[in-house]
Structures are given as C-alpha cells and as structure tokens.
N, C-alpha and C positions, 0 to 999 in steps of 0.2 A: 261925419265926414261928408263933404260935398260929393254928389253923384259923379260929377266930372272927374274929380281926383280918383275916386274908386275905379272908374273905367280906365283912366290913364295907367294907374298902377297895375291893374289886372292885365291890360294889353301888353305892357312892358314885360311883366313877369312871364306871361304866356308865350310871347314871341321870343324872348331871349333865353328862356330856360333850356331849350334844346338846340338852339343855334350856338355855334362856338364863339359867342361874343360876351358872355358873362351876365347872367340875370342879377346876381347879387350886386355886381358893380353898378349896373344901371339903376337899381333900386336905391342904392346909397347916394348916387349922384343926383337923383331927382330932387329930393328936398334940399340938397346942398347947393345946387345950381339954380333952382327956381324959387326957393324960399317957401315951398309948400311944407305943411306940417308933416312930421314923421308919421308914417302910417300905423306904427305900433305892431305888437306881436299878433293880435287877433287877425289883422289883415294879412300878415305874413303867413300865418297858418292857413288861412282861407285860400290864398292864391297857390300855395303849395299843394293843397288838396285838389284844386282845380287842375293843375298841371299833372298831378299824379293820375287822376282819372283819365286824362287825355292820352298819356303814354300807355296806360294799361289797355285802354280801348283799341288804340292803334296796333299794339302788338299782342292782342288778346290770344291768338292761337299759340304763341310762345309762352305767354303768361300762364295759360291754362295747363300746358305741359309741365311747366316748372312747379306750379301749385300741386299738381297731381303727384309730383316726385318728392315733395317735402316729407311725407311720412316714411318713405323708403330711405331717404337721406338720413333722417333722424335715427334710423336703426343701424346706420353705418354702411348701408349697401348703396354704392354709387355705380350701379350697373345698368341703368336705363337712361334714355335721353333726358327724362324729367328730373331724375335724382341728380344727374350730372349738372344740369343747368342750375338747379336750386343750390347745389353745393358750391359751384363756381361763383355764383352771385353772392352767396353768403361770405365766402372767402374774400371777394373783392370789396365787400362793404366794411369789413372789420377795421382796416386802417383809418378810413375817414371818420368812423365813430370814435376810435381811440384818440386821434389827433384833435377832433372836434371837442371832446371832453376836456382835453388838456388846455386848449385855447380858451375855452369858456371859464375853466376853473382859475386860470392864471390871469385872466383879463386881457390877454394878448389879442383876442378877437376884436375888441373895441379899439385897441390901439392901431389896428391895421385898416380901420375904416376911414381912409383919407383919400383926397383927390390925387395926391402925389403917388401913393401906393397903387391906386387903380390905374393911373396913367402909365406907370412903369410896367405893371403886369400886362396891361392891354398891349403895349408895344412889344415887350420881350417875348411873351408867349404867343403873340400873333406871328412873329418872325419864326419862332420854333415850330409852330403849326405849318407854316409854309415850307420850311426845310424838310420836315418829316413827310409832308404830302408830296413834295416834288422829288425827293431823293430816296424815300423809303421803297423797299421792294414790294411787288404786288404778287403775292403767291398764296396767301392764306385766306380762308373763308371762315365764317362763324363756326362751321363744323370742326375746325382745327383748334378751337379754344381749349387751352390746357390749364392745369392747376398753376404751373409756372407763370403763364401769361396772366392769369387771374390775379396772382399776387402782385405782379409788376403793375398791372393796371389799377389795382387797389391803392398802391403807393402813389401812382400818378394822380389818382382821384383825390387823395388826401391833400395834395398840393393846391387843389382848387379851393380850399378853405381860405386862401389868401384872396381877398376881394379883387375882382378884375381878371382873375386867371381863367375862369369858365370851366365848370365841371365837365360839360360835354366837350369843350375844346381841348382840354388837357388829356382826357381819356382817348379821344379820337387821335390826338397827336401820338400818344403812346402806342395805340393799336396800329397806326400807319407806320410808325418806326419799326414795329415788330413784323411788318409785312402783310398786314391785313388789307384787303381791298377797301376802297373808300366806303362803299355801301355797307359792307360787313363790319368795318370799323365803327361806323355810325350806329349800326344796329346793336352791336355789343355795348356801346356807350349808352344808348337809350335804355337797354334792358338793365344795365347797372344803375341807372337813375332811379328805378322803381324802389328797391329797398333803401336806397340812400335818401330819397325824398320822403319815404314813409317814416324812416327813423328820425329825420329832421322834423317832420310834422308832429310825431309823437312827443319829441323833446320840447318843441315850442308849445304844443297843446297842453302838456302837463303844467307849463308855467302860467298859462292863461285860464285854466279851469277855475271857475269860481269868481273870476274878475270880469267876465264878459256879461253885459246886460243885453236887453232885447234889441236896443239900437245897434250895438256892436255885432250881434248875431245877424241882423238884417244886412248890415254893411258887408259882413263876411260872406254871406250867401251871394250877394250881388257880385262881389269881387271874385269869388270862386267860379261863378257861372261864366263871367267874361274871360277869366284866365283859362278855363277849360276850352272854350271855343277858339280863342286865339292860339293856344298851345297846339291844339289839334290841327289847325290850319297850317301853322308854321312847320310842324313836324312832317305833315303830309307833303308840303312843298319841298322841304329840304331833302327828304328821302327820295323823292322823284327826281330832283335836279342832280343828285349825286351820281345818277346813272350816266350823266353826260357832262357834268360840270365839276371842276375841282373846288377846293376850299379857298382859292385865291380871293374871290370877292369878299369873304368874311375877313381874310387877312388884311386886305386893303382897308376895310372899315375899322378894324382894330388898330392898325398903325396910325391912321389919320386921327381917330378919337384919342389915342394915347398921346400923340404929339400935342394936340389941342389941350388936353388935361394937364400935361406937364408945363405948358406955357402958362396956363392959369395958375397952377400950383406954385410956380417959382417966379411969377411976376408980381 
C-alpha cells in the first residue's frame, strides 16, 4: 500500500477515534468517496493498536489502578477503587461484544456500511449529542460512576456499532444525559474505549493471523505509529478544550457532513 495512503488512514483513525465524529464512518467513507483501495484488516488491526496505546498512555494513572484491581475483582471483591473501575469497565464492555458478534454472524455489519447510513447517523446522533450536552444536568463526576450507569453506557456503546454513530460520541451523549460533567463524561468514555478497542483488536487480529506477510507487517507498523501520534494529540487537545468549550463544534461538523453525505447518497 502506498505510504501516503497509510499515513492518511492512520491520521484519520487516530484523530477521529476519540473525537465524537466516528472513526469507523470516516474509514468507510475514504475508499468510497476517493476511490482508494480498501485498507484491509491488517491495517485495521494496526491503527486500532496505535490508538489503544495512545489512550492507555494518556490515562496511565487510571489504567494502572484498574489493572491492579483486576485480581481482586476476579475473586468477587469490589471494594477498592481499582477493583471497582475494572468491574465497571468490564460490565460496560459486555453489550458491545455481544451485539458485535451478532452483527458479524448475521452479516448485518456489512449491510450497514453505506454512505446513506453514515449520513443519517452523523446527522441524528450529532443532534442528540447537542441536546444532551446543552440540556443535561451537570452534577456528577467520574467518582459517581455506578453499576447502573455502567450498564446504561454499555448499551449506548453498543449502538455505536452502527457506522457513523461514533463510540466516543454516543457514550459521551449518554454520560451527559445522566448528568456527568463534560470532562468527566469524556474521561469515562475514553476509559471505556480501552477494553472495547482491545476486544476489537483481538477479534480482528485472530482473523488475520497467518495471512499477513512481511510487507503487510511493515505497513501495519507504519500505520500504528502514525495512528498513535495523531490519536494522542487529538485526545490531549479535546480533553483540554472541554474545560472551557462545549461539544457544539463537533455537532456542527457532524450535521454538515451528514447533510452532504445524504445529498450524495440520494442524488
């Protein structure tokens, strides 16, 4: 694959993975609108690994606490900050794994990969994000995250399997609707992305083991590196801006792109 396309794919994945504008939607649109060849599963795995390392590095202090709490969680003791975090993240990940398996086994995942679907989800869930951000109460912090909220956010996250919805966008929407402050809603969403991206990477990786050659491995390493850098920069910028800026700029982008895509799809 040409180096220029690898860089473009990695930058798109890295920048859009954590912004509420849908990375999967943009990756599907790229070959559909530009005529570029489909990147294939090897590159998909690589860019996911790159973004995974970025979010783990950015939230390492929280990740370390959660990892330390896993052994205690596995014994059924949810009585420390680490075991609680690990438990809630595990609960929030179950729905997206189950729904993802159903979509893959039934073939519905491929049927949803269309410009029209992405256009509608960009538009509709962009408006929903704006409504939740502007009308939702502002009273909870990450420390108030409960089992009930984890289940709800897990269900919201499963909706993101529809291309164009945005995993980060829909979980931030859910968290804002529940009353979490902007920065805390985004942080919970980003922490939820870690087991989700990991599970997705394992699933895709299992499918490409034994099919990747040296050239594919080289392309994957390049894509992962660029995805890591761009994701880390995008994540850092968004988390800083959320202390003073709302989600409205992302909503405007989603609505404009959604309208453009619908015009293309139905013209």
